[in-house]
ZADOPA-53635 format. One record per residue (C-alpha): residue in three letters; x negated, y negated, z negated. Coordinates in nm, 2 decimals, decimal comma, padded with zeros to 4 digits. Example, Ala and Ser with C-alpha at 12.3 -4.5 7.8 and 13.67 -1.06 7.14 Angstrom:
<rs>
+---------+--------+--------+--------+
| residuo |     c1 |     c2 |     c3 |
+---------+--------+--------+--------+
|     ALA | -01,23 |  00,45 | -00,78 |
|     SER | -01,37 |  00,11 | -00,71 |
+---------+--------+--------+--------+
</rs>
This chain:
<rs>
+---------+--------+--------+--------+
| residuo |     c1 |     c2 |     c3 |
+---------+--------+--------+--------+
|     MET |  02,61 |  03,19 | -02,10 |
|     LYS |  02,48 |  02,89 | -01,92 |
|     LEU |  02,54 |  02,62 | -02,13 |
|     PHE |  02,36 |  02,33 | -01,92 |
|     ASN |  02,22 |  02,26 | -01,57 |
|     GLY |  02,02 |  01,96 | -01,50 |
|     THR |  02,08 |  01,75 | -01,23 |
|     SER |  01,87 |  01,45 | -01,16 |
|     ILE |  02,07 |  01,17 | -01,05 |
|     PHE |  01,86 |  00,90 | -01,04 |
|     THR |  01,50 |  00,89 | -00,85 |
|     VAL |  01,26 |  00,74 | -00,64 |
|     ASN |  01,11 |  00,87 | -00,33 |
|     VAL |  00,75 |  00,78 | -00,21 |
|     PHE |  00,63 |  00,89 |  00,03 |
|     ALA |  00,25 |  01,00 |  00,15 |
|     SER |  00,04 |  01,14 |  00,41 |
|     HIS | -00,31 |  01,15 |  00,53 |
|     ILE | -00,42 |  00,98 |  00,84 |
|     LYS | -00,65 |  01,24 |  00,97 |
|     GLU | -00,77 |  01,04 |  01,25 |
|     TRP | -00,92 |  00,74 |  00,97 |
|     LYS | -01,24 |  00,93 |  00,99 |
|     GLU | -01,28 |  00,81 |  01,37 |
|     LYS | -01,12 |  00,50 |  01,35 |
|     LYS | -01,24 |  00,36 |  01,06 |
|     LYS | -01,53 |  00,21 |  01,16 |
|     GLU | -01,37 | -00,01 |  01,47 |
|     ILE | -01,07 | -00,09 |  01,24 |
|     LEU | -01,30 | -00,25 |  00,98 |
|     SER | -01,54 | -00,41 |  01,22 |
|     LEU | -01,20 | -00,61 |  01,32 |
|     VAL | -01,18 | -00,73 |  00,96 |
|     ASP | -01,31 | -01,10 |  00,91 |
|     PHE | -01,48 | -01,02 |  00,60 |
|     ASP | -01,61 | -01,36 |  00,56 |
|     ASN | -01,36 | -01,60 |  00,64 |
|     LYS | -01,28 | -01,89 |  00,44 |
|     ASP | -00,91 | -01,97 |  00,54 |
|     ALA | -00,81 | -01,61 |  00,38 |
|     ALA | -00,62 | -01,64 |  00,04 |
|     SER | -00,92 | -01,61 | -00,29 |
|     ASP | -00,74 | -01,68 | -00,59 |
|     GLU | -00,83 | -01,57 | -00,98 |
|     GLU | -00,74 | -01,20 | -00,92 |
|     LEU | -00,88 | -01,09 | -00,59 |
|     ILE | -01,20 | -01,23 | -00,39 |
|     TYR | -01,03 | -01,15 |  00,00 |
|     THR | -00,63 | -01,10 |  00,10 |
|     ASP | -00,58 | -01,25 |  00,48 |
|     HIS | -00,20 | -01,15 |  00,38 |
|     ASN | -00,13 | -01,59 |  00,43 |
|     LEU | -00,33 | -01,53 |  00,79 |
|     TYR | -00,10 | -01,21 |  00,91 |
|     GLY |  00,13 | -01,04 |  00,58 |
|     ILE |  00,42 | -01,30 |  00,67 |
|     LYS |  00,35 | -01,47 |  01,05 |
|     LYS |  00,57 | -01,37 |  01,27 |
|     ASP |  00,29 | -01,37 |  01,54 |
|     LYS |  00,17 | -01,06 |  01,62 |
|     ASP | -00,11 | -01,13 |  01,84 |
|     ILE | -00,28 | -01,37 |  01,55 |
|     CYS | -00,42 | -01,04 |  01,35 |
|     PRO | -00,75 | -00,87 |  01,55 |
|     TYR | -00,65 | -00,54 |  01,39 |
|     ARG | -00,30 | -00,51 |  01,38 |
|     GLU | -00,28 | -00,30 |  01,65 |
|     PRO | -00,57 | -00,06 |  01,68 |
|     PHE | -00,42 |  00,01 |  01,30 |
|     LEU | -00,06 |  00,05 |  01,41 |
|     ASP | -00,14 |  00,24 |  01,66 |
|     MET | -00,35 |  00,47 |  01,46 |
|     LEU | -00,04 |  00,53 |  01,23 |
|     PHE |  00,27 |  00,57 |  01,52 |
|     PRO |  00,33 |  00,94 |  01,47 |
|     TYR |  00,31 |  00,94 |  01,08 |
|     LEU |  00,57 |  00,64 |  01,07 |
|     LYS |  00,76 |  00,69 |  01,40 |
|     GLU |  00,81 |  01,06 |  01,18 |
|     PHE |  00,95 |  00,83 |  00,89 |
|     ARG |  01,14 |  00,61 |  01,06 |
|     GLU |  01,32 |  00,89 |  01,27 |
|     ASN |  01,41 |  01,11 |  00,92 |
|     VAL |  01,37 |  00,92 |  00,66 |
|     TYR |  01,44 |  00,44 |  00,70 |
|     GLU |  01,49 |  00,32 |  01,02 |
|     TYR |  01,32 |  00,04 |  00,99 |
|     ASP |  01,35 | -00,30 |  01,23 |
|     ARG |  01,05 | -00,43 |  01,23 |
|     ILE |  00,70 | -00,39 |  01,04 |
|     VAL |  00,56 | -00,73 |  00,88 |
|     GLY |  00,20 | -00,72 |  00,81 |
|     PRO | -00,07 | -00,54 |  00,84 |
|     TRP | -00,25 | -00,76 |  00,58 |
|     CYS | -00,62 | -00,67 |  00,46 |
|     GLN | -00,73 | -00,69 |  00,06 |
|     ARG | -01,10 | -00,59 | -00,08 |
|     TYR | -01,17 | -00,58 | -00,42 |
|     VAL | -01,47 | -00,62 | -00,58 |
|     ALA | -01,62 | -00,60 | -00,97 |
|     GLY | -01,34 | -00,77 | -01,12 |
|     ASP | -01,09 | -00,81 | -00,90 |
|     TYR | -00,70 | -00,72 | -00,91 |
|     HIS | -00,34 | -00,75 | -00,82 |
|     SER | -00,10 | -00,83 | -01,09 |
|     VAL |  00,29 | -00,66 | -01,10 |
|     HIS |  00,50 | -00,76 | -00,83 |
|     ASP |  00,80 | -00,62 | -00,57 |
|     HIS |  00,78 | -00,65 | -00,22 |
|     GLY |  01,16 | -00,73 | -00,27 |
|     ALA |  01,49 | -00,60 | -00,24 |
|     HIS |  01,49 | -00,37 |  00,05 |
|     GLY |  01,31 | -00,16 |  00,27 |
|     TYR |  00,94 | -00,04 |  00,23 |
|     SER |  00,64 | -00,09 |  00,11 |
|     ALA |  00,31 |  00,07 |  00,21 |
|     VAL | -00,05 |  00,07 |  00,13 |
|     PHE | -00,34 |  00,22 |  00,31 |
|     TYR | -00,64 |  00,35 |  00,16 |
|     ALA | -00,93 |  00,27 |  00,41 |
|     LYS | -01,20 |  00,27 |  00,15 |
|     ILE | -01,16 |  00,41 | -00,24 |
|     ASN | -01,37 |  00,61 | -00,47 |
|     PRO | -01,12 |  00,82 | -00,65 |
|     ASP | -01,45 |  00,86 | -00,92 |
|     VAL | -01,42 |  00,45 | -00,97 |
|     HIS | -01,16 |  00,32 | -00,82 |
|     PRO | -00,78 |  00,31 | -00,94 |
|     SER | -00,49 |  00,34 | -00,71 |
|     THR | -00,19 |  00,18 | -00,72 |
|     LEU | -00,04 |  00,18 | -01,05 |
|     PHE |  00,36 |  00,25 | -00,99 |
|     THR |  00,61 |  00,10 | -01,27 |
|     SER |  00,98 |  00,32 | -01,36 |
|     PRO |  01,25 |  00,10 | -01,25 |
|     PHE |  01,40 |  00,22 | -01,54 |
|     PRO |  01,37 |  00,37 | -01,90 |
|     ASN |  01,30 |  00,78 | -01,89 |
|     HIS |  01,54 |  00,92 | -02,26 |
|     THR |  01,33 |  00,78 | -02,50 |
|     GLY |  01,36 |  00,36 | -02,43 |
|     THR |  01,02 |  00,39 | -02,24 |
|     ILE |  00,98 |  00,23 | -01,94 |
|     GLY |  00,64 |  00,50 | -01,76 |
|     SER |  00,44 |  00,47 | -01,51 |
|     THR |  00,22 |  00,63 | -01,28 |
|     SER | -00,08 |  00,61 | -01,02 |
|     PRO | -00,09 |  00,88 | -00,78 |
|     GLN | -00,40 |  01,05 | -00,69 |
|     VAL | -00,53 |  00,92 | -00,33 |
|     ARG | -00,82 |  00,93 | -00,12 |
|     GLU | -00,98 |  00,74 |  00,19 |
|     GLY | -00,73 |  00,77 |  00,47 |
|     ASP | -00,41 |  00,86 |  00,22 |
|     LEU | -00,09 |  00,63 |  00,33 |
|     ILE |  00,18 |  00,54 |  00,10 |
|     ILE |  00,51 |  00,43 |  00,12 |
|     PHE |  00,75 |  00,33 | -00,14 |
|     PRO |  01,08 |  00,10 | -00,17 |
|     ALA |  00,95 | -00,28 | -00,14 |
|     PHE |  01,13 | -00,32 | -00,48 |
|     LEU |  00,93 | -00,08 | -00,66 |
|     LEU |  00,69 | -00,29 | -00,91 |
|     HIS |  00,32 | -00,19 | -00,84 |
|     THR |  00,01 | -00,31 | -00,98 |
|     ALA | -00,36 | -00,30 | -00,84 |
|     PRO | -00,55 | -00,27 | -01,22 |
|     PRO | -00,83 | -00,41 | -01,30 |
|     HIS | -01,14 | -00,31 | -01,05 |
|     LYS | -01,51 | -00,23 | -01,21 |
|     SER | -01,69 | -00,09 | -00,96 |
|     ASP | -01,99 | -00,22 | -00,77 |
|     GLU | -01,79 | -00,01 | -00,48 |
|     ASP | -01,57 | -00,16 | -00,28 |
|     ARG | -01,20 | -00,06 | -00,27 |
|     ILE | -01,02 | -00,18 |  00,09 |
|     VAL | -00,58 | -00,09 |  00,16 |
|     PHE | -00,43 | -00,23 |  00,44 |
|     SER | -00,03 | -00,31 |  00,34 |
|     PHE |  00,21 | -00,39 |  00,51 |
|     ASN |  00,62 | -00,39 |  00,52 |
|     LEU |  00,89 | -00,21 |  00,65 |
|     PRO |  01,26 | -00,42 |  00,59 |
+---------+--------+--------+--------+
</rs>
């Protein structure tokens, strides 16, 4: 006689896909990012992010890599839209480059919809991936966190409310990601 059966009632689904086209598109798309742009924000956390230039703007024509980047992702985002969440627009993308000492503190992207991170340049041997924090404690009262194993060309889509961070970057190799929101 089975006395108990386990059922998960609270879960957070995160979606991952490897973008096989990245190998052939990498050089073209990264060449469109102006890493020398002095208008790109830099602060004590991160030396380069063009979020304030492109991430929150409504004008889709100002981001030079937007169309080729999103065209590459189109079949994957179409599948996500048809099977998971019917978003009404894409906010972003924006690019972030991490050099030694850079990090991005714990944050979320709002209360509804999904957010995404695309790993354009990452060496899993020396770069940490995004660290996600559980939105609720486990049965012992501990709040856990996890970093998915990723490789260059991976796309992770997660609920926008999920707290996440880019841990301190300790390598001399650049780590480059693109992010966007699906409200």
